[in-house]
C-alpha angles and dihedrals in degrees: 000000000000093000092064091072091055092048093047090050090052090050090051090052093051093046091050093049091049091051092050094048093046092048092050091047092051092047093048093049093037091226140092113258114229114236090235095055111116093229090073091063088053090046090058090047091050093047090060090047092053093049093050091049103040114017110097122218128214089279090059093247131110122234088253092054091050090049101043102021093234137074122264111257106171116124114242132208117221110269115266096015118144111246142169111248136187111229120224108257124222123242091276110076117238118237118266090248094056118104111250102178122067138176121259146144119263108240104170144275130300106245100222105036102025090233114151122245113222125185124215137166087263094053139272122319135185121233138178095208132047132169124202117238126231114283095258092054101046097094114042108175095195091052091049092052090054096047116119137182138079132224089245135038113258113242109212093182093069108090117232118232109238098170131044113274115252116254 
């Protein structure tokens, strides 16, 4: 049908964006990223985000502009860059002596609330504030290797298919 061409074109856009982001990430960290590393799941998530915010359609508007009626203006940090972030605090206020800024890896922006996803060895957190690090500290390979957390919760109760399904 005619809609297949549109869908295939969208898939090509996503695949191209994923390749570009992965290549940039590997060049910045000067290492090959394993296909099982959790940052790749976030990279795919971020690729879709970038396309919806910046790829223009035949009408000259982005998907975001069609949805919200205005262009996207939020500043972005390059994907996978090490940053300082301010964790959301719970209802009880932390003491003035408690550390409020931590190190993490910038993973993207939450679509609905514009909160920032930040990966750490303890998992992924959301933050409202991030600060970029100095140039020589923006790509810490050891920190990347320790990063954990996925954009979805793993569901161990769903069986994995190990053999082809019968026809």
